[in-house]
All heavy atoms as TSV, in Angstrom:
chain	resi	resn	atom	element	x	y	z
A	1	ARG	N	N	65.716	-112.626	206.743
A	1	ARG	CA	C	65.706	-114.059	206.801
A	1	ARG	C	C	65.449	-114.632	205.453
A	1	ARG	O	O	64.953	-113.912	204.544
A	1	ARG	CB	C	64.507	-114.461	207.725
A	1	ARG	CG	C	64.710	-114.138	209.101
A	1	ARG	CD	C	63.805	-114.897	210.057
A	1	ARG	NE	N	62.455	-114.498	209.821
A	1	ARG	CZ	C	61.429	-115.079	210.508
A	1	ARG	NH1	N	61.654	-115.988	211.356
A	1	ARG	NH2	N	60.202	-114.693	210.205
A	2	SER	N	N	65.756	-115.867	205.244
A	2	SER	CA	C	65.517	-116.534	204.004
A	2	SER	C	C	64.044	-116.753	203.856
A	2	SER	O	O	63.253	-116.829	204.874
A	2	SER	CB	C	66.252	-117.835	203.869
A	2	SER	OG	O	65.638	-118.819	204.782
A	3	CYS	N	N	63.526	-116.774	202.578
A	3	CYS	CA	C	62.140	-117.070	202.362
A	3	CYS	C	C	61.657	-118.444	202.934
A	3	CYS	O	O	60.566	-118.551	203.481
A	3	CYS	CB	C	61.869	-117.100	200.862
A	3	CYS	SG	S	61.996	-115.529	200.083
A	4	ALA	N	N	62.597	-119.431	202.910
A	4	ALA	CA	C	62.240	-120.712	203.443
A	4	ALA	C	C	61.942	-120.681	204.915
A	4	ALA	O	O	61.093	-121.482	205.431
A	4	ALA	CB	C	63.371	-121.678	203.223
A	5	ARG	N	N	62.510	-119.796	205.652
A	5	ARG	CA	C	62.231	-119.638	207.110
A	5	ARG	C	C	61.126	-118.559	207.393
A	5	ARG	O	O	60.304	-118.799	208.284
A	5	ARG	CB	C	63.484	-119.185	207.776
A	5	ARG	CG	C	64.466	-120.345	208.008
A	5	ARG	CD	C	65.353	-120.052	209.094
A	5	ARG	NE	N	66.739	-119.967	208.690
A	5	ARG	CZ	C	67.646	-119.292	209.374
A	5	ARG	NH1	N	67.348	-118.636	210.441
A	5	ARG	NH2	N	68.927	-119.355	208.878
A	6	ALA	N	N	61.092	-117.512	206.600
A	6	ALA	CA	C	60.172	-116.447	206.911
A	6	ALA	C	C	58.711	-116.764	206.452
A	6	ALA	O	O	57.779	-116.516	207.185
A	6	ALA	CB	C	60.540	-115.117	206.187
A	7	LEU	N	N	58.472	-117.363	205.258
A	7	LEU	CA	C	57.180	-117.515	204.800
A	7	LEU	C	C	56.294	-118.511	205.632
A	7	LEU	O	O	55.141	-118.138	205.944
A	7	LEU	CB	C	57.187	-118.063	203.342
A	7	LEU	CG	C	57.623	-116.944	202.360
A	7	LEU	CD1	C	57.751	-117.556	200.922
A	7	LEU	CD2	C	56.616	-115.776	202.303
A	8	PRO	N	N	56.812	-119.644	206.109
A	8	PRO	CA	C	55.958	-120.423	206.914
A	8	PRO	C	C	55.481	-119.793	208.252
A	8	PRO	O	O	54.414	-120.049	208.711
A	8	PRO	CB	C	56.905	-121.660	207.254
A	8	PRO	CG	C	57.874	-121.714	206.093
A	8	PRO	CD	C	58.088	-120.248	205.784
A	9	ALA	N	N	56.333	-118.873	208.757
A	9	ALA	CA	C	55.940	-118.198	210.001
A	9	ALA	C	C	54.754	-117.234	209.771
A	9	ALA	O	O	54.173	-116.905	210.777
A	9	ALA	CB	C	57.159	-117.445	210.436
A	10	LEU	N	N	54.487	-116.866	208.560
A	10	LEU	CA	C	53.369	-115.989	208.248
A	10	LEU	C	C	52.011	-116.665	208.193
A	10	LEU	O	O	51.009	-116.060	208.199
A	10	LEU	CB	C	53.624	-115.234	206.881
A	10	LEU	CG	C	54.837	-114.269	206.949
A	10	LEU	CD1	C	55.043	-113.725	205.532
A	10	LEU	CD2	C	54.703	-113.126	207.922
A	11	GLY	N	N	52.054	-118.001	208.087
A	11	GLY	CA	C	50.814	-118.815	208.001
A	11	GLY	C	C	50.093	-118.639	206.734
A	11	GLY	O	O	48.858	-118.705	206.711
A	12	LEU	N	N	50.730	-118.332	205.672
A	12	LEU	CA	C	50.108	-118.143	204.357
A	12	LEU	C	C	49.835	-119.565	203.684
A	12	LEU	O	O	50.593	-120.486	203.982
A	12	LEU	CB	C	51.049	-117.336	203.428
A	12	LEU	CG	C	51.306	-115.927	203.974
A	12	LEU	CD1	C	52.394	-115.318	202.985
A	12	LEU	CD2	C	50.136	-115.092	203.938
A	13	PRO	N	N	48.818	-119.608	202.845
A	13	PRO	CA	C	48.629	-120.837	202.100
A	13	PRO	C	C	49.764	-121.128	201.153
A	13	PRO	O	O	50.276	-120.294	200.479
A	13	PRO	CB	C	47.344	-120.629	201.319
A	13	PRO	CG	C	47.205	-119.056	201.256
A	13	PRO	CD	C	47.902	-118.572	202.445
A	14	THR	N	N	50.290	-122.417	201.210
A	14	THR	CA	C	51.390	-122.735	200.371
A	14	THR	C	C	51.113	-124.059	199.636
A	14	THR	O	O	50.148	-124.150	198.903
A	14	THR	CB	C	52.724	-122.835	201.189
A	14	THR	OG1	O	52.454	-123.805	202.198
A	14	THR	CG2	C	53.072	-121.550	201.830
A	15	GLY	N	N	51.852	-125.116	199.859
A	15	GLY	CA	C	51.746	-126.353	199.211
A	15	GLY	C	C	52.868	-126.493	198.244
A	15	GLY	O	O	53.791	-125.662	198.095
A	16	PRO	N	N	52.893	-127.674	197.595
A	16	PRO	CA	C	53.982	-127.898	196.577
A	16	PRO	C	C	54.028	-126.906	195.463
A	16	PRO	O	O	52.999	-126.391	195.079
A	16	PRO	CB	C	53.657	-129.265	196.040
A	16	PRO	CG	C	52.561	-129.811	196.991
A	16	PRO	CD	C	51.900	-128.728	197.640
A	17	VAL	N	N	55.233	-126.754	194.943
A	17	VAL	CA	C	55.356	-125.872	193.737
A	17	VAL	C	C	54.762	-126.545	192.505
A	17	VAL	O	O	55.047	-127.695	192.268
A	17	VAL	CB	C	56.869	-125.560	193.514
A	17	VAL	CG1	C	57.066	-124.800	192.178
A	17	VAL	CG2	C	57.420	-124.734	194.622
A	18	ARG	N	N	53.888	-125.799	191.781
A	18	ARG	CA	C	53.238	-126.348	190.583
A	18	ARG	C	C	53.983	-125.890	189.288
A	18	ARG	O	O	54.016	-126.636	188.343
A	18	ARG	CB	C	51.771	-125.950	190.541
A	18	ARG	CG	C	50.938	-126.412	191.703
A	18	ARG	CD	C	50.648	-127.805	191.592
A	18	ARG	NE	N	49.715	-128.251	192.621
A	18	ARG	CZ	C	49.691	-129.428	193.207
A	18	ARG	NH1	N	50.548	-130.396	192.850
A	18	ARG	NH2	N	48.853	-129.705	194.120
A	19	SER	N	N	54.415	-124.576	189.307
A	19	SER	CA	C	55.125	-124.150	188.144
A	19	SER	C	C	55.902	-122.819	188.526
A	19	SER	O	O	55.572	-122.212	189.522
A	19	SER	CB	C	54.156	-123.800	187.045
A	19	SER	OG	O	53.327	-122.760	187.331
A	20	VAL	N	N	56.895	-122.622	187.639
A	20	VAL	CA	C	57.720	-121.335	187.899
A	20	VAL	C	C	57.865	-120.748	186.535
A	20	VAL	O	O	58.161	-121.373	185.532
A	20	VAL	CB	C	59.095	-121.654	188.410
A	20	VAL	CG1	C	59.988	-120.385	188.535
A	20	VAL	CG2	C	58.970	-122.351	189.800
A	21	ALA	N	N	57.631	-119.349	186.523
A	21	ALA	CA	C	57.833	-118.607	185.244
A	21	ALA	C	C	58.690	-117.399	185.559
A	21	ALA	O	O	58.490	-116.733	186.544
A	21	ALA	CB	C	56.497	-118.124	184.705
A	22	VAL	N	N	59.704	-117.134	184.659
A	22	VAL	CA	C	60.620	-116.042	184.860
A	22	VAL	C	C	60.566	-115.125	183.654
A	22	VAL	O	O	60.633	-115.647	182.580
A	22	VAL	CB	C	62.052	-116.519	185.148
A	22	VAL	CG1	C	62.996	-115.435	185.276
A	22	VAL	CG2	C	62.106	-117.570	186.360
A	23	TRP	N	N	60.392	-113.878	183.909
A	23	TRP	CA	C	60.489	-112.831	182.865
A	23	TRP	C	C	61.485	-111.821	183.240
A	23	TRP	O	O	61.258	-110.934	184.008
A	23	TRP	CB	C	59.136	-112.168	182.725
A	23	TRP	CG	C	57.941	-113.126	182.499
A	23	TRP	CD1	C	57.603	-113.674	181.330
A	23	TRP	CD2	C	57.104	-113.639	183.442
A	23	TRP	NE1	N	56.510	-114.524	181.524
A	23	TRP	CE2	C	56.144	-114.447	182.822
A	23	TRP	CE3	C	56.930	-113.395	184.800
A	23	TRP	CZ2	C	55.162	-115.237	183.485
A	23	TRP	CZ3	C	55.978	-114.073	185.469
A	23	TRP	CH2	C	55.025	-114.919	184.826
A	24	GLY	N	N	62.741	-111.956	182.794
A	24	GLY	CA	C	63.785	-111.121	183.059
A	24	GLY	C	C	64.118	-111.011	184.566
A	24	GLY	O	O	64.605	-112.003	185.157
A	25	ASP	N	N	63.816	-109.944	185.238
A	25	ASP	CA	C	64.076	-109.787	186.715
A	25	ASP	C	C	62.811	-110.015	187.520
A	25	ASP	O	O	62.850	-109.657	188.685
A	25	ASP	CB	C	64.608	-108.335	186.965
A	25	ASP	CG	C	65.962	-108.170	186.410
A	25	ASP	OD1	O	66.712	-109.208	186.131
A	25	ASP	OD2	O	66.355	-107.000	186.212
A	26	GLU	N	N	61.790	-110.655	186.926
A	26	GLU	CA	C	60.610	-110.935	187.719
A	26	GLU	C	C	60.258	-112.366	187.567
A	26	GLU	O	O	60.502	-112.956	186.503
A	26	GLU	CB	C	59.459	-110.027	187.324
A	26	GLU	CG	C	59.712	-108.566	187.569
A	26	GLU	CD	C	58.563	-107.635	187.276
A	26	GLU	OE1	O	57.439	-108.163	186.992
A	26	GLU	OE2	O	58.752	-106.452	187.388
A	27	ALA	N	N	59.567	-112.937	188.538
A	27	ALA	CA	C	59.168	-114.321	188.517
A	27	ALA	C	C	57.866	-114.559	189.228
A	27	ALA	O	O	57.437	-113.758	190.130
A	27	ALA	CB	C	60.303	-115.181	189.114
A	28	GLN	N	N	57.178	-115.647	188.805
A	28	GLN	CA	C	55.892	-116.023	189.477
A	28	GLN	C	C	56.077	-117.531	189.775
A	28	GLN	O	O	56.467	-118.361	188.906
A	28	GLN	CB	C	54.792	-115.859	188.521
A	28	GLN	CG	C	53.424	-116.219	189.117
A	28	GLN	CD	C	52.329	-116.230	188.068
A	28	GLN	OE1	O	52.320	-117.013	187.167
A	28	GLN	NE2	N	51.446	-115.295	188.206
A	29	VAL	N	N	55.828	-117.846	191.032
A	29	VAL	CA	C	55.869	-119.241	191.501
A	29	VAL	C	C	54.372	-119.634	191.856
A	29	VAL	O	O	53.826	-119.082	192.825
A	29	VAL	CB	C	56.829	-119.477	192.678
A	29	VAL	CG1	C	56.760	-120.878	193.153
A	29	VAL	CG2	C	58.194	-118.971	192.317
A	30	ARG	N	N	53.884	-120.617	191.164
A	30	ARG	CA	C	52.509	-121.141	191.489
A	30	ARG	C	C	52.622	-122.293	192.449
A	30	ARG	O	O	53.281	-123.276	192.103
A	30	ARG	CB	C	51.824	-121.540	190.268
A	30	ARG	CG	C	51.414	-120.341	189.378
A	30	ARG	CD	C	50.567	-120.893	188.142
A	30	ARG	NE	N	50.175	-119.745	187.389
A	30	ARG	CZ	C	49.003	-119.049	187.666
A	30	ARG	NH1	N	48.275	-119.390	188.615
A	30	ARG	NH2	N	48.663	-117.968	186.920
A	31	LEU	N	N	52.070	-122.160	193.598
A	31	LEU	CA	C	51.995	-123.207	194.564
A	31	LEU	C	C	50.628	-123.882	194.510
A	31	LEU	O	O	49.720	-123.414	193.781
A	31	LEU	CB	C	52.217	-122.604	196.017
A	31	LEU	CG	C	53.507	-121.763	196.144
A	31	LEU	CD1	C	53.494	-121.080	197.523
A	31	LEU	CD2	C	54.668	-122.620	195.942
A	32	ALA	N	N	50.426	-124.949	195.250
A	32	ALA	CA	C	49.187	-125.674	195.266
A	32	ALA	C	C	48.011	-124.727	195.697
A	32	ALA	O	O	46.930	-124.843	195.094
A	32	ALA	CB	C	49.217	-126.829	196.114
A	33	MET	N	N	48.240	-123.835	196.651
A	33	MET	CA	C	47.153	-123.049	197.182
A	33	MET	C	C	47.280	-121.570	197.096
A	33	MET	O	O	46.393	-120.789	197.494
A	33	MET	CB	C	46.954	-123.413	198.643
A	33	MET	CG	C	46.579	-124.844	198.906
A	33	MET	SD	S	46.250	-125.256	200.578
A	33	MET	CE	C	47.879	-125.109	201.372
A	34	SER	N	N	48.351	-121.077	196.443
A	34	SER	CA	C	48.550	-119.655	196.229
A	34	SER	C	C	49.691	-119.397	195.237
A	34	SER	O	O	50.272	-120.332	194.687
A	34	SER	CB	C	48.788	-118.964	197.621
A	34	SER	OG	O	50.092	-119.319	198.067
A	35	VAL	N	N	50.003	-118.094	195.060
A	35	VAL	CA	C	51.032	-117.725	194.120
A	35	VAL	C	C	51.995	-116.791	194.884
A	35	VAL	O	O	51.597	-115.943	195.717
A	35	VAL	CB	C	50.425	-117.004	192.947
A	35	VAL	CG1	C	51.501	-116.513	191.961
A	35	VAL	CG2	C	49.511	-117.894	192.128
A	36	LEU	N	N	53.309	-116.865	194.499
A	36	LEU	CA	C	54.343	-115.922	195.007
A	36	LEU	C	C	54.859	-115.174	193.853
A	36	LEU	O	O	54.942	-115.659	192.682
A	36	LEU	CB	C	55.545	-116.793	195.575
A	36	LEU	CG	C	55.395	-117.530	196.831
A	36	LEU	CD1	C	56.638	-118.318	197.108
A	36	LEU	CD2	C	55.092	-116.603	198.019
A	37	PHE	N	N	55.207	-113.942	194.070
A	37	PHE	CA	C	55.836	-113.064	193.072
A	37	PHE	C	C	57.182	-112.666	193.600
A	37	PHE	O	O	57.370	-112.421	194.827
A	37	PHE	CB	C	54.974	-111.829	192.742
A	37	PHE	CG	C	53.791	-112.128	192.036
A	37	PHE	CD1	C	52.554	-112.265	192.705
A	37	PHE	CD2	C	53.783	-112.236	190.658
A	37	PHE	CE1	C	51.362	-112.525	192.037
A	37	PHE	CE2	C	52.640	-112.546	189.946
A	37	PHE	CZ	C	51.439	-112.703	190.682
A	38	LEU	N	N	58.250	-112.719	192.702
A	38	LEU	CA	C	59.568	-112.428	193.162
A	38	LEU	C	C	60.237	-111.439	192.161
A	38	LEU	O	O	59.790	-111.413	190.974
A	38	LEU	CB	C	60.444	-113.718	193.167
A	38	LEU	CG	C	60.056	-114.766	194.156
A	38	LEU	CD1	C	59.134	-115.773	193.380
A	38	LEU	CD2	C	61.244	-115.392	194.757
A	39	ALA	N	N	61.208	-110.737	192.652
A	39	ALA	CA	C	62.003	-109.758	191.815
A	39	ALA	C	C	63.450	-110.025	192.141
A	39	ALA	O	O	63.815	-110.286	193.302
A	39	ALA	CB	C	61.581	-108.361	192.140
A	40	ARG	N	N	64.335	-109.852	191.076
A	40	ARG	CA	C	65.757	-110.038	191.276
A	40	ARG	C	C	66.340	-108.722	191.620
A	40	ARG	O	O	66.223	-107.749	190.884
A	40	ARG	CB	C	66.383	-110.702	190.031
A	40	ARG	CG	C	67.832	-111.001	190.216
A	40	ARG	CD	C	68.533	-111.634	189.034
A	40	ARG	NE	N	67.739	-111.858	187.905
A	40	ARG	CZ	C	67.817	-112.862	187.065
A	40	ARG	NH1	N	68.709	-113.765	187.363
A	40	ARG	NH2	N	67.050	-112.936	186.023
A	41	PHE	N	N	67.166	-108.679	192.642
A	41	PHE	CA	C	67.844	-107.544	193.121
A	41	PHE	C	C	69.394	-107.858	193.023
A	41	PHE	O	O	69.737	-108.976	192.723
A	41	PHE	CB	C	67.468	-107.103	194.518
A	41	PHE	CG	C	66.070	-106.683	194.640
A	41	PHE	CD1	C	65.062	-107.561	194.814
A	41	PHE	CD2	C	65.740	-105.327	194.421
A	41	PHE	CE1	C	63.762	-107.186	195.045
A	41	PHE	CE2	C	64.411	-104.816	194.570
A	41	PHE	CZ	C	63.475	-105.804	194.848
A	42	ARG	N	N	70.296	-106.862	193.303
A	42	ARG	CA	C	71.709	-107.094	193.300
A	42	ARG	C	C	72.127	-108.300	194.149
A	42	ARG	O	O	72.993	-109.000	193.806
A	42	ARG	CB	C	72.420	-105.902	193.697
A	42	ARG	CG	C	72.517	-104.822	192.684
A	42	ARG	CD	C	73.284	-103.714	193.083
A	42	ARG	NE	N	73.161	-102.588	192.102
A	42	ARG	CZ	C	73.866	-101.555	192.170
A	42	ARG	NH1	N	74.726	-101.289	193.159
A	42	ARG	NH2	N	73.702	-100.639	191.220
A	43	ASP	N	N	71.443	-108.419	195.292
A	43	ASP	CA	C	71.876	-109.473	196.279
A	43	ASP	C	C	71.014	-110.699	196.187
A	43	ASP	O	O	71.054	-111.576	197.016
A	43	ASP	CB	C	71.862	-108.903	197.714
A	43	ASP	CG	C	70.513	-108.363	198.153
A	43	ASP	OD1	O	69.671	-108.085	197.230
A	43	ASP	OD2	O	70.282	-108.195	199.319
A	44	GLY	N	N	70.230	-110.890	195.108
A	44	GLY	CA	C	69.397	-112.115	194.872
A	44	GLY	C	C	67.945	-111.821	194.648
A	44	GLY	O	O	67.470	-110.695	194.660
A	45	TRP	N	N	67.179	-112.990	194.616
A	45	TRP	CA	C	65.775	-112.978	194.467
A	45	TRP	C	C	65.075	-112.618	195.822
A	45	TRP	O	O	65.468	-113.125	196.808
A	45	TRP	CB	C	65.279	-114.287	193.912
A	45	TRP	CG	C	65.626	-114.466	192.542
A	45	TRP	CD1	C	66.744	-115.187	192.069
A	45	TRP	CD2	C	64.973	-114.046	191.389
A	45	TRP	NE1	N	66.770	-115.181	190.672
A	45	TRP	CE2	C	65.651	-114.566	190.299
A	45	TRP	CE3	C	63.742	-113.386	191.222
A	45	TRP	CZ2	C	65.191	-114.304	188.993
A	45	TRP	CZ3	C	63.317	-113.179	189.901
A	45	TRP	CH2	C	64.085	-113.563	188.797
A	46	LYS	N	N	64.083	-111.787	195.760
A	46	LYS	CA	C	63.282	-111.455	196.988
A	46	LYS	C	C	61.825	-111.586	196.582
A	46	LYS	O	O	61.374	-111.215	195.527
A	46	LYS	CB	C	63.643	-110.072	197.489
A	46	LYS	CG	C	65.134	-109.968	197.840
A	46	LYS	CD	C	65.348	-108.738	198.652
A	46	LYS	CE	C	66.914	-108.622	198.854
A	46	LYS	NZ	N	67.261	-108.558	200.173
A	47	VAL	N	N	61.087	-111.990	197.652
A	47	VAL	CA	C	59.573	-112.104	197.436
A	47	VAL	C	C	58.986	-110.712	197.476
A	47	VAL	O	O	59.201	-109.942	198.425
A	47	VAL	CB	C	59.001	-112.969	198.568
A	47	VAL	CG1	C	57.430	-112.998	198.449
A	47	VAL	CG2	C	59.501	-114.401	198.468
A	48	THR	N	N	58.183	-110.368	196.518
A	48	THR	CA	C	57.482	-109.054	196.477
A	48	THR	C	C	55.999	-109.261	196.704
A	48	THR	O	O	55.225	-108.273	196.939
A	48	THR	CB	C	57.712	-108.447	195.084
A	48	THR	OG1	O	57.282	-109.231	193.992
A	48	THR	CG2	C	59.244	-108.022	194.938
A	49	GLY	N	N	55.427	-110.465	196.551
A	49	GLY	CA	C	54.099	-110.766	196.892
A	49	GLY	C	C	53.921	-112.199	197.308
A	49	GLY	O	O	54.496	-113.093	196.700
A	50	ALA	N	N	53.200	-112.432	198.411
A	50	ALA	CA	C	52.975	-113.814	198.917
A	50	ALA	C	C	51.515	-113.980	199.312
A	50	ALA	O	O	50.834	-113.044	199.705
A	50	ALA	CB	C	53.849	-114.042	200.044
A	51	GLY	N	N	51.079	-115.222	199.236
A	51	GLY	CA	C	49.688	-115.554	199.589
A	51	GLY	C	C	48.747	-114.927	198.610
A	51	GLY	O	O	47.662	-114.520	198.931
A	52	CYS	N	N	49.154	-114.854	197.301
A	52	CYS	CA	C	48.381	-114.190	196.238
A	52	CYS	C	C	47.387	-115.154	195.653
A	52	CYS	O	O	47.685	-116.318	195.409
A	52	CYS	CB	C	49.334	-113.701	195.191
A	52	CYS	SG	S	50.629	-112.532	195.840
A	53	LYS	N	N	46.238	-114.616	195.379
A	53	LYS	CA	C	45.099	-115.361	194.763
A	53	LYS	C	C	44.641	-114.510	193.497
A	53	LYS	O	O	44.543	-113.317	193.592
A	53	LYS	CB	C	43.957	-115.479	195.749
A	53	LYS	CG	C	44.364	-116.399	196.923
A	53	LYS	CD	C	43.448	-116.132	198.082
A	53	LYS	CE	C	44.043	-116.601	199.323
A	53	LYS	NZ	N	45.155	-115.840	199.842
A	54	PRO	N	N	44.400	-115.255	192.368
A	54	PRO	CA	C	43.897	-114.524	191.200
A	54	PRO	C	C	42.571	-113.961	191.405
A	54	PRO	O	O	41.718	-114.461	192.056
A	54	PRO	CB	C	43.928	-115.615	190.102
A	54	PRO	CG	C	43.841	-116.892	190.926
A	54	PRO	CD	C	44.476	-116.658	192.239
A	55	ARG	N	N	42.304	-112.849	190.727
A	55	ARG	CA	C	41.018	-112.118	190.653
A	55	ARG	C	C	40.800	-111.912	189.119
A	55	ARG	O	O	41.445	-111.070	188.572
A	55	ARG	CB	C	41.013	-110.796	191.402
A	55	ARG	CG	C	41.195	-111.035	192.878
A	55	ARG	CD	C	41.095	-109.755	193.659
A	55	ARG	NE	N	42.090	-108.786	193.226
A	55	ARG	CZ	C	42.169	-107.573	193.652
A	55	ARG	NH1	N	41.259	-107.080	194.578
A	55	ARG	NH2	N	43.045	-106.750	193.304
A	56	PRO	N	N	39.796	-112.552	188.502
A	56	PRO	CA	C	39.564	-112.401	187.085
A	56	PRO	C	C	39.444	-110.914	186.660
A	56	PRO	O	O	38.719	-110.134	187.290
A	56	PRO	CB	C	38.266	-113.145	186.818
A	56	PRO	CG	C	38.274	-114.127	187.938
A	56	PRO	CD	C	38.841	-113.450	189.144
A	57	GLY	N	N	40.260	-110.523	185.732
A	57	GLY	CA	C	40.236	-109.177	185.165
A	57	GLY	C	C	40.853	-108.125	186.096
A	57	GLY	O	O	40.707	-106.951	185.766
A	58	MET	N	N	41.416	-108.565	187.165
A	58	MET	CA	C	42.103	-107.641	188.077
A	58	MET	C	C	43.471	-108.156	188.529
A	58	MET	O	O	43.726	-109.363	188.327
A	58	MET	CB	C	41.243	-107.484	189.338
A	58	MET	CG	C	39.826	-106.867	188.985
A	58	MET	SD	S	38.836	-106.813	190.459
A	58	MET	CE	C	39.670	-105.565	191.425
A	59	PRO	N	N	44.306	-107.329	189.110
A	59	PRO	CA	C	45.564	-107.828	189.681
A	59	PRO	C	C	45.304	-108.844	190.749
A	59	PRO	O	O	44.248	-108.916	191.397
A	59	PRO	CB	C	46.240	-106.599	190.279
A	59	PRO	CG	C	45.551	-105.402	189.570
A	59	PRO	CD	C	44.130	-105.861	189.303
A	60	TYR	N	N	46.295	-109.624	191.019
A	60	TYR	CA	C	46.223	-110.690	192.140
A	60	TYR	C	C	45.997	-109.966	193.488
A	60	TYR	O	O	46.405	-108.840	193.668
A	60	TYR	CB	C	47.554	-111.444	192.211
A	60	TYR	CG	C	47.658	-112.542	191.247
A	60	TYR	CD1	C	47.899	-112.303	189.835
A	60	TYR	CD2	C	47.507	-113.834	191.652
A	60	TYR	CE1	C	48.045	-113.312	188.984
A	60	TYR	CE2	C	47.617	-114.897	190.645
A	60	TYR	CZ	C	47.853	-114.600	189.411
A	60	TYR	OH	O	48.006	-115.661	188.488
A	61	ASP	N	N	45.259	-110.610	194.381
A	61	ASP	CA	C	45.085	-110.127	195.698
A	61	ASP	C	C	46.100	-110.951	196.594
A	61	ASP	O	O	46.004	-112.068	196.722
A	61	ASP	CB	C	43.629	-110.467	196.221
A	61	ASP	CG	C	43.395	-110.015	197.583
A	61	ASP	OD1	O	43.955	-109.054	198.025
A	61	ASP	OD2	O	42.561	-110.632	198.242
A	62	CYS	N	N	47.048	-110.141	197.148
A	62	CYS	CA	C	48.138	-110.758	197.935
A	62	CYS	C	C	47.973	-110.357	199.405
A	62	CYS	O	O	47.654	-109.256	199.774
A	62	CYS	CB	C	49.528	-110.265	197.412
A	62	CYS	SG	S	49.887	-110.708	195.699
A	63	ASP	N	N	48.264	-111.425	200.274
A	63	ASP	CA	C	48.193	-111.172	201.715
A	63	ASP	C	C	49.376	-110.348	202.159
A	63	ASP	O	O	49.343	-109.576	203.117
A	63	ASP	CB	C	48.159	-112.487	202.451
A	63	ASP	CG	C	46.936	-113.278	202.184
A	63	ASP	OD1	O	45.878	-112.643	202.017
A	63	ASP	OD2	O	46.976	-114.550	202.228
A	64	VAL	N	N	50.586	-110.552	201.464
A	64	VAL	CA	C	51.791	-109.812	201.804
A	64	VAL	C	C	52.381	-109.191	200.501
A	64	VAL	O	O	52.448	-109.887	199.480
A	64	VAL	CB	C	52.821	-110.766	202.355
A	64	VAL	CG1	C	54.115	-109.980	202.672
A	64	VAL	CG2	C	52.287	-111.380	203.660
A	65	GLU	N	N	52.539	-107.869	200.492
A	65	GLU	CA	C	53.223	-107.189	199.315
A	65	GLU	C	C	54.280	-106.300	199.823
A	65	GLU	O	O	54.250	-105.792	200.867
A	65	GLU	CB	C	52.098	-106.305	198.682
A	65	GLU	CG	C	50.969	-107.105	198.044
A	65	GLU	CD	C	49.978	-106.221	197.295
A	65	GLU	OE1	O	50.357	-105.610	196.399
A	65	GLU	OE2	O	48.845	-106.170	197.791
A	66	ALA	N	N	55.293	-106.255	198.908
A	66	ALA	CA	C	56.508	-105.502	199.235
A	66	ALA	C	C	56.446	-104.211	198.348
A	66	ALA	O	O	55.834	-104.150	197.359
A	66	ALA	CB	C	57.728	-106.214	199.003
């Protein structure tokens, strides 16, 4: 399914997009209440982490990881 259909069904914190950063084949989308991580594959961009929250000095804590 597309992210637009699948993510709301998971009940993760979202909100409006605040910023997008792309580094080659990886991206980070900052939403009002959480962060998404994406990776580019041959067939397009896919979410690799959703419902992510920062943890100072540590990797993000994500509700959904691929």
